[in-house]
N, C-alpha and C positions, 0 to 999 in steps of 0.2 A: 504494499501500498504506499503510494507515493503522495498523498494527500496532506497538506498543511493545515492544520487548525490551530485559530488563535482563540484564546480564552480569556475574556477580558474580567478578570476578579477572581479571586482564590478563595471565594466562600465554598460552603459545602456542597452547594449545587456543583459550581464549576470543578470541585475536585470530584465529583462523583463522575460527571461526564468526561473529565481527563483522563480518569484511571480507565475507565470503560473504553474510550476511543484508542487509547494506547495499546490497551490490551491486544485490541483488532489491528494494530498495524498501522495506525494514524500517527504522523509526526504531531505533537501537540505541544504549544507553547503557551503557558499560563502568565499573563503579566497583571500584576497588582500593584496598586498605588501604594500601599503600606509595608512596612519591612517586614510582614509576619502573614501567614496564612489564614482564613478562618472567617473574614468578614464579622458578623454580629456575635460569632462561637470563637470569641478571643478571650484572653486572660491577661492579667496582670498581677504582678509578687510584689509587695512592700512589706521590709522589714519582717518578714516570715509569715506574713499573711500571704495567701493565694486566693483570688477572686475569679470565678467565670463571670465575663462582663455580660454576656447576654443570655442565651437559653440556659436553662437550670434542671431539665427534666427529659429524660430519653423514653419515648413510647415506639411501639412496632419496630423492636430490636432485627425482627428478621428483615426490614429493609436494608439495613447494612450489611447484617449477615449475606443476604443475597448478592450484594455488591461486591464483597470478598470471594464468595464462591465463583461468581462470574469471572474474577480475574485470576482464578484458581490458586488463591490463598487463603490459609485458615484464619479466619476471623479471630479465634483465641488467642493468635499469637499477636495479635496487635492490642486488643482491649480486653479487659475483664470488666464484668459488669456485675453491680452489686444490686438486688432487688429492694425497693424500698417499702416499708409496711412500718406504720400507716404512711399511705401515699400522701395524706395533708392533714394537718391538724386546723379546726375551725375554732374562731374565736367571737362571740357575739357579745353585743353590749349590754346584754340580760344576764350575763354571767355563763351561757350555756357553752360548754365546749364538746366539739364532736371530733373524733378521731376517725378519719375515711382508712378503714383497714381493707386491705387489698383481697382479702377472702369476703366475698358478699356476704355469707351467712353471719360472720362476725360484725359488719358493717351495718347490717339490717338490724340485730341485736343491738347494737350500740345505738343507732336511730329510735329504734323503739323506746331503750331504756330513757334516753335523754328528752324524748319529743313525745311520746307516746304514738309517733307514726305507724302505720301498720306495716307490719316485717313484709307483707307480700308487694307492698307499693313496689320496694325497692326492686323486687325480680322480676315484677311487671315492668318496671322501667328500662332495666337492662336486658330484657328480651325486645322490647322495642328498638333499643338503642343497636343491639346487634341485628336486627332486621335492616335497618337502615345500612348498616356495613354491609351485608351481604348482599343488598341490592345496588349499592352504588361503587364499591370500592373499585372494581375492575374496569367501571366507565369514568369514574371522575378521580381516582386517585393515581390508579397503575396505567392509565391511558389518557389521550387527550378527548375530551368530549366533543370536540371541534373537528375531530378527523372521521368520517363517515364510517371507514372499516372499523371503527371501536364497536358499533352498534350490530356488524354484520357476523353475530355468534348466538347461538341459542342463549346463553345465559342474559347476554343483552336483550334479546327478544323476549325472554322473562319478565327482566326488569321493566320494558316498557308496559309490560299489561298489568304490572304491580306499581305503576307510578305514585299512584296515591300513597302507597306505603312509606315513601320516602318523605313524607308530611312537609311539603315545600310550602303549603300554602297557609300554615299556623306559623306564628313567630317561635322561637325558642321558648320564652315565658309562658306562652299559652299552652305550648304542649305538654311542660313540667309541670304548669298547674293542675293539669288534667289528671296526673298521677300522685302528686301528695299535696296534702292538706295544709301540713305545716309551712308557714312563710318560710322559717328558718332552712327547710331542706329545697324549698324552692328557691331560694338565692344560693343555696350551694350547688345545685345544678344548673341553674341559668349562669354561674360563673364561667362555666366551661367554654362557652362562646367566646368570652376574652381570648382565649387560647389562639385565634386568629383575627384579633382587632376587631370583634363583632358585638353589636348591642343587642342582648338578649331580647328587649322588647321591639326590636326592629327585624333582626335576623330571621330566615328562614329555619324551621326547627329542623331540618335536614343537619343541622350542625349537631344535633344530639346524637350524632355518630361519635363524637369525641370522647365522651364518658366510656363508651366500651372499648376503645382502642387503648384508654389509659389503663383500664382493668383487665384486657385480655391481649396479650399475657401478662401485663402488669407495668409496672413504671420502674425506671431504671436509673442509675448512676455510675458512670465507670469509674474504676478506681483510678483517684486522680484527678476527678472533676471532669464536665462536659467537654474541657479543651482536649481531653485524652482522645474525642471523636476526632477533633480537628488534625490532632497529630497524627492517628492512625490514618487517615485520609491522604494525608499530606505524604507520608511515609510510603503507601501503597501506592501513589503515583509516581514519586521519584522511580520506585523500585519498576515500575512499568516504562520508565525512560521519558517520562514527561518533563520538558524543560521549563524552570520556574525564571523569572523575570521581575522580582521585586524593586519597590521605590520607581516603579515604571508609569507613570500617567498617562492613559490614552487619552488623546485629544480629539480624536477623529475615527471614526468609521469611513474607510475609504470606499466609495461607489463608482460603478460604472454600467453605465445603460440598465440601472436599478439592480445591480448585482453587487454584492458585499465583496470586494477584491482586496481588502487590507487594513491596514491601521495604520494612522500616525502618532509619534511619539516624540514630542518635542519638533525636530526638522528632519526626522527619519520617518522615511516611508517603507513598511513593511508589509510585503506581498503574502497572500494566504488565500487558500483556496474556501475555507470556512471559517465565518466568525460566530461564536457564541458569547453573547452578552450576559456574564453572570450579574451584571450593575442593574440597579434598578430600572424598569422598564420605562417610567417617564423621563429618568437620567439620562436612558439609552437614546430615547427621541429625542430631547431637547438639547442635549449638549454633544452627542457622539455622531448624529444625524443632522448635523448644522444647517445645512440646506436641501434637506429632504423633506416634503411636506407631502402626507398621505393621510386618507381615511382613516387608515389603522392609527395613526400617530393623533390624528385630529379627535377621534373616538375617545383614546385611551386618557388625552390631557384632561377630558371633561369629567371624568369619572371621579368620586368623590375617593380621597386618599382615606385609608384606616387612622385609628389614632395611634398615638406614641406613647413614651414612657419617661417618667422621671427615675433616676437609679440612686441610691446613696450606698457608698460602699463602706461600711463600719467596720473597722478594728475593733474588738468588744475584749475589755478586760475583764474576764471572768467567764461564767457558763450558764445557761440557764436550761435546766433540768425540764422545766414545763414546755419546752419548745421541742418538736422535732427537726428533720432535715428541711421539710416545707411546711407553711405556715401561713394562714390567713386571717387578719382581722376584719371583720366585714363592716361595713358601712351600714348605717340604720335604714337609710332610704336608699333603696338600690335604684329606683326609677328615676328620683331626682338626681344620683350621681351619673346616671348616663345622659340625662339631659343636659347637664351643665358641661359634660363632654363632648356631647355632638351637636347641640344646638348653641350654646353660650360660648364653647370653645375655650373653657378654662377648665384647670386642673380644679376637681369636686371641692368644696369647702370641708365633706365628712369623706375623705377617699377610703376606697378598700385597700387596705395595706397587705404586701405580699413580703415575706421573710423567708428567704432561703439561706441556710446553713451548713454549706457542705463538710464542714467539719465535724458535724455529726455523725457523717459516714467514713469521712476522708479525714482521719486525725492529722496527718500531715500539712494541711490545709491551713493550720494554726498552730500558734505555741501552745505549748501545755498550759492547761489553764484558762484560754481565751479562745475567743469564736470569732469567725467571719462572717458578719452580716450582709446579705445584698438585699436591700429594703426598696421595693419598687412600688409605685401607685401609676396607675394609667394616667395620661394626659394627652390633649388634643394636639393633631398635627399642627407644626409650626405656622401661622398665619398670622404673624405680627405682634404677638401677645409682648408684655412686658415680662421677660424670663426671669428676671432679677426679683422682680416683685412675686410673682408666681411661684418661684422656687423657695424664697425667704417665708413665705405664708405657709407654704406647705410641710416646708420642714418642721416648722413650729407643731402644725396639727400633727403630723407622724409623731413626733417627740412625745406630744401629750396624749395621743391615743395609746400610744405603747406603754408610757407611764401607768396610765388608768387601768389597761388590760392585764400588765405584770406587776403592776404595784412596785414600781421601781423608778429609779430616776437614770434614765439610760444615757444621757447627755455626759455625766459623769464617768460613764463606763467606756466611752467612744476615745480610743487611744490616737485615731487619725481617721480622717474622712475624704474620700473623693466620691465625684458626681457624674452622672453620664444624663444630660440634658437631650430635649429635642433636638437643639441645635447642634449638639456633639454628635447625635445619631447621623443627621443630615450630612454633617462635614465629615465623619469619621467612615462613614458606610455609603455616602451618595445615596441615602434613601430620600425620597423627593419629600421634601417639607418636613422630614423626620418621622415620616410613616414607618412603622417597622414592617407591615404586613403588605405593603403595595397599596392597593385598593381595598375600599370598605366591601364586607359581604353582607351586608344590611339589606339586600335585595334576593329575593327567590331566584333571579337571573344571574347572581354573581359568578357562580361556576362557569357558566358561559362567556361572561363580561372579562374574565381576567385574562390577561396576554396569552395566547397561543405560544406553544413552543417553538412553532416555526413561523417566522415573518409571512404575511399574506403578499406581501408588496415587494418585500426584496429578497432577490434570491440570495442562497448561501448564507443566510443571516438568522441564528437560533436563540432562543432566550431559556436561561434557566434561572434558579433562584425563588425567592421567597414572594416576590411581588408577580412572577409568571405562575402559569397552571403546574401542578395544582395548588399551591399557596405556600404558607408560612409553617415553621415548625421544622423540627431536624428531619423527620421521615420525609415529610413532605418535598420538602428542599431537596433531599438526595434523591427522591422519586424523580423530578424535576431534570435531572440530571441523567436518569436513566431513559426517559421519555426521549430528550435531545438526542443522547447517542443512539438510541435504536431506530429514531429517524434518519439520522446520519449513516449510519452502518447500511441501513436498507437502502438509502438514496445512491449514495457512492460506492457499493461493492458488488453492483448488479454484473 
């Protein structure tokens, strides 16, 4: 195979595509503007504390295992996984604490004991969630729904005859509320829509697929943290012969007769047969295809971005036995929280707080007797807010809520603090307006509006990563690389 491939960005989607293509004999070059791989799935280390900067949970581990299997490598030689249990610990302002155990029988007992919610409700909900997965996974996750060939098989045809069962006409919230009576449990399962930056009061109930993939086969954290996934994919790609070019800012995708023919880096023009953008789709259209306008780019630029996030990385002096690896402190009014996020475009005055402490599972991530806290709240995408004011207000609120919930004075225990803001996300990862997940998924047609993995208007141009199909999150981003590589292998190895 003498075809040369340029991949813009060394995120997990780009690494996934790079390894698969190199394994099939393509000459693959990855150009990354930062000095490290991973994109949002990066890390930083300071004073003996290690922090994952972005993703903090691995579901669907079989997606990564399949990548290594396709490349004739043993997954276990690269990554060791630890199963998380409980998956998350939930704190409510009325004092209720719910442990979300990975064993559904144990979880249903916990819910009944804490809320008197019927045990059977949880089982019925997960049967419903499993059904959505079984009907949609092949079409919407493992293949492109915009490719007609995706539907030319018996399983797809069966799905079309049961299309009502994917529940796309109700919202996440309405569907969840139909299974549970207790508002605390409704809030718990509404939260899953935020995994891809969605509003549970607007997003289609099809997103209730997410709880099923978190519990089957479970949730995991690699030994050494999420960044070990990045390292594993990076090492796999290098072993397959992928050539990496770090500190390389791509200025433009070169076009000739509506075909992608190369890239420009500073004054250098590098020719390639195939271009894959692992950068944000809007960034690609607006910044890298400077003089090219099409219906494809215009359509995408009009779609609403998903929300962003504000993260505080705290080195904590001490340990909190009442916390687990993953923890949620809920807001009192979930509807108001999402109205403020999506309509007022502000960080909510009473935000739900997520606390991820990887040192609970990986003790080497913090010095003995100390913990590494990743503290995150959802934030709107960047549209000119006074972020200095927003961050200061939110930090005070977060500290006050944590102090009330844990009966502590957390600020006295913070050894040092680093932050990641929507502006940082935009600048460091080229995410359009700081949106973490690309476009919003708050419409029933969102799966069809997300950018296709193959450009419709530019020959030899492909897209992978969280802003392209099938969406954000570690397994889906890795699947985007698989879909792209499958398309290219089919098109160029005839």
